[in-house]
N, C-alpha and C positions, 0 to 999 in steps of 0.2 A: 601698326606699330606710330607712336608719338613720335614727334618732330624732333625730338629731347635724344630719344631711344636711336632715330634713325640714325644723329649725326655721332649718336657715341660711336654705334654699328660700322658706317662709314667710314669712321678715324681706327678701329681694329682692323677692318678688313685694310685698311692703303698701307698701314705701319704693319701688318704681317706679313702680305704680298711684298714689300720693298726687301722686309727682314731675311722672308724665307729667299727668297731672289738670291739675294747674296750669301747666303749660309749655305745654300744648297749649289751654286755655282763653283762657290770653294772649296767645298768637301767632295764636288762630283769628279775635280780634276786627281784629288788627291783615292779618291776609289778605284777612279780609269788607271791612274798611275800603279796601284797596284797589284789590278786586272792583267797589265799588261805584264809588271814585272812578274808574276808567278806564271804565265803560262807564255811568254815570247812574245806577244801581240803586236803586228803592227798595224803602222798609223791608219790602214782599209780597216781591220776588224778592230781597234780604237773606238773610230764612228762609228760602226757596227753596236759595239754595244754602249755608247756614252747615256743616249736616252735608258738605257737598262737598267741602269748604275742610279742614273738619278732616280728611280721609282724606289729601288732599296735601301734610299738613304734617308727620303721623308719619314718615316714614321720616328727615325734617330730626331729629325731636326726639326721638327713640328711643336711638339711639346717643351724645345726650351726656346723654339721663335713664339709662342704664343704666350709663356713668359714673359719673354721681353717685350711682347708688346700689350701685354697689359699694362706693365709698369711704367711704359713710355706714354703710352696715354692718360693713366690716369691718377699717372704721379704730374701728367702737365698738368690736367683740367686741375688740379686739387692745388696745383704749386700756384696757377693763374685763378683761384678763385672762384673757377667756373660752379664746382661745387658746394662750397661756401653761397655762392649768391641761388643755386635751385636748392637746398636748405633754405633758406631764408624767406623763397617763393612757396614754403609746404611739401615741396619734393624728397620723400622717404629715397635715403640713398639708395636703397637695395634696389627699386625700379633701374636706375642706373648702373645695376649693377648685373642683373640678371641680363644685358643684354653679350657680353663676357662671358658666362656661365653658359648663356647657350649654344655661342660659339665654341666653346670649348668643349664640353658632349656633342655635338655634331663633330668638333675635328677627333675624338676618340675616336666615332664610330669609322670617319673614315682613315682611322692608322688601322684601325680592325681589318675593315676590308683591305687596303693596302698590303699588309702581314697576312691576309688570310689569300688572298686571292693576285692580287696582279706580283705583289715580291715572289712567288711561286713561277709565275708563268716569266717574270725578267728575268729570273734567273735560270731557267729551262734554254730561254731566247739565248742568253751569255753563253751556258751550256754547248748550244749549238753553233755559236760561234766557234767558242773554243775549241772543239771538236772538230770543226773541218780545220782549223789551225791544224792541230793535233794530227788528224790526218796525212795534215800534208806534211807533217815534219817527219813523222813515220815513217811515211812511202822514200821519204827523200834519205832518209838515214839509209834506208833497207838498199836505197841503188847508191848511194856514195860506198858506206862502208860494208853494204853485201851482210849485214845482220845486224840484230834486235834482240838483247836481252833486258827483261825483266827481273829479276833474281827474286825481288819480292810477289813475286806473284806465281815466277816458278815458270817462264815464259821467255821459251827461248829460239830466233826463226834468226837461217841462214839460207840466203837463194843467192841465183847465181846472176842474174839480173831482172834489174822492174819495167815493165814494159805499163805506165800508167796505172790500174790498180792491178794489173794480171803480174802474180812473184810466181817469173823461172824458176823450174827447180829447186823448189825451196824444200827445207826440213826443219821440220817443224817441232821440238820437243816442249811438253805439256807436264810440271811437276805439280799437281795441287797438293793443299797439303793433309787433307782426307780423302785420297786415293790413291791407284794406278798411276805410275809415270809410263806415259805412251810417245813415241818417236809418230811423226809420219816421214815419207819422202813418197813427193810425189813431181808429176812432169808441168803441175800449174797451179794455180791456184788464186784464186780473186778475194780479195780481202774486204768487209764492210764493218763501217763500225756503225753500234742500234745505240740511240741514248738513252732509248726507252725500257730495255732488257741490260741496259752497262752491259753490252757486250762486243765483242770483235767479230762477226763471223765470216771464216774462211770456208769457202766453198772448193774442196780439194776435187782434180779431176789428173786421174788415173797417176794411183800411186799403190804406198804399202805400209799399213799399222802395224806398231809394232810394240806392245805391250812389254809392263816389268816381270810379268808371270812368265815369261815366254809363248805369249798367245801370239799372233799373225793374222793379216788377213788382207788378201789384196783390198783394193778401192777401183771403180769407176766412173764412179761421180756420191761425192758425200760433201756434209754441207757440218762444220764441227765448230760449236761456239767457247770463245776463252775470254776472261777476263779484261774489263777495258784497260788498256795501260794510261793510269795517271786518272782517274776516274775512281771517287768510291765506289762499293761492291753494294751498298743500301745507298738509300736517299737522306740527306740529312734533315732532319726532323724542323729544324726552320726553314724548309725550304717544299712542306708538303705543306697541303691546304685543310682546312679542320676535320673537313668528311674526310681526308685520306687517312687522318691520323687515327680518326676512327675507326675505320676498318682494317688499320695495321692493328689498333690493338685487340678488336675483335679478332683478328689473326693468331696474334703472341697469346691469348688467350687460350685460344683455343689449342696450341701449340704445346703451352707448358701444362695444362690437362693430360698431351698425350704423352710427356714427357716425363710428368712424375707418375703416373700411372705404368709407365716402361721401367723407368729406374726404382719403384716400390717393388714390382714384379720381381724387376732381376735380382737386387739386394736380398729378398725373400729366399727366392729359388735358389741364389747362393750359400746363403747362412743354412741353410733347412738341408742341403745337401752337403756341406762341409768343405766347400769349394772360397775359402778367405780368399786366396791370391787372385781370385777374377775380378771383386774388387777394386785390383788395381792394373787391370788387363784398360790398352786402351780403347778399347771400345767403353766400355764403362766411364772411363774418365769423358772421353769424346761425348758422352748423354750427358753426363754431368754439366759440363761447363756450355753445352748449348742451351742446357735451362740455365747459366747464370747467366749465357748472355743475352737470354731471350726476357731473363730478367730487368736487366739494365738498360736495353735498348727500351722495357714498357717505361721505365723510368723518365727517357729522356722524354716521350716520347708522350705522358702526361705531364709533367714542366711545364715544356713546349707550349700543349694545352693551353696550359693554363696563364703561364705567363703571358702568352699571346695574348688575352682580355687583362690582364694586370699593366701591362707595358703599356696598351691601348688608353685603358682607363688614364694610365697616369696626366695628360693634356688638362683633362677637366679639372683633377685637384692640385695641377699646378696652376689653375685661373682662380682656384676656391683660397689659393694663400694668398698668389700674385695681386689682388684687385686690390682687397681690401688694407693689406701690408703699407702698398703704392702710398695709398692716399693717408693710411694714419703718417706716414713718411714725406707731405706733403713739400717740404721744406729744402728736402736734402736734393740733391740731383739724380735723374731718373736713372742711369746706372748705377751709382751707389744702392740705392735700393734694389737694382736687380742682380745686384753683385751679394747684397746680404740676405735675398732668399734664396740665390741662383749655387751660393758654396754650400751650402748644408743641404743644398739638395745634391750638388757631386759628390760629396765628401760626408752623408751620411744615407741621401736618399738610396742612392743606385749602389753604394758597397752593399748595404739590408737586402737591397734585389739581389746584386748578386751573391751575398751567404745565403738566402734564403732556395737559389738556382740551384745552389753548387749541393745542399745540401737534399735538396728533391729529388737531382738527376743522382744523389748515392741511394736513397730509398731511405733516405732516416729523418724524413718529415714530409707527412700527404703535400704535394702542388697547392691541394683543392683549396688551401689557407695560407698555408706559408707564403703564399706569393704575392697576400696582398694586405699583407702585415704593413710594408713602406706606405700605400696608399692608405688606410686604416689612420693612421699617425699621423699622415700629412692631412686627410679629411679633416680631425680633431681640429688640429690644429690650422687649418683653412674657418672652422665653425669660430672657434676662441675668436680669433680677429674678428671676425665678421661681427660675433654679437659687441666685442669689443670697440666696435666701429659704429653700430647701433644707439650703444649706448651715448658714446660720445658727440 
């Protein structure tokens, strides 16, 4: 790398690191405060999740920081006539812009790596910290109130006492939406939260289980899984890596074929036998709802898959627009140039991304191309500005 390109690269890196540090410090406290307020975290838990929140904010801050960086560096160089001197010496301006394009492409790959690998890992670490706190809150509530009720998941637990993690003489009632209600009365039980399975496993010792259909049985020692309180049953798409999304999509596709086959067979059988009322029975309705739920889940996963690449690539396209524009606007203050570029991005680029994401999640438009529309338009604008700069 020649001297002038090294000089520009070092200027870009210096400004980028300074701006990114300032923005990240500001936003990380906002993110930590949000996590603490939502989950009731204490000072120790806040310190534990502090670095993980920083990782999750970087893909948001990196594109805007890089745009501000190229605006500051190239705007100052153009305003100080450094680029004019370089052109007078016979140096092509594109040779001075390519360090920023290379840096933008590298940061796009870094942002993709962050969203695909680092952020799911950091979210898991945050959830583990929250889970430990949640487990303590859960046991403290049972210890103080002698009961815990989660009406959303149909779980109710009453106890005589709590000794560490052991429930003394608990009564557990579970009413799933699609299943039988059962009640367990036991001498003791021990609870353990499992984040990977997203369940709370209760090991019952010496008890009796009573089903809503009248059946019952004595229990010597048995373990029962229950939905984890305050944790979603399925991981969110943005918390999954690309390989996990691929596996989940393959699984959903197989389930969809199975549901479609079962639905077609059931509909044909009921129509053939004249049992039209069976089409309104809960079992058939549940089958249709499961199929629709799988389709909705598939749309969300595919949207996340393609939006992850599109949003990571935004860093490169922002540089492609910001670098020539800041040179063209050399006589203006760099903040003026930055806002002249950033305001259309805020009011046009990101709303277009959100609209495309919403349409793709609803299954209206395919995410494979609709998520790239904003980047393609930004790229054409950047190429136009670059061509105009080269001509002038």
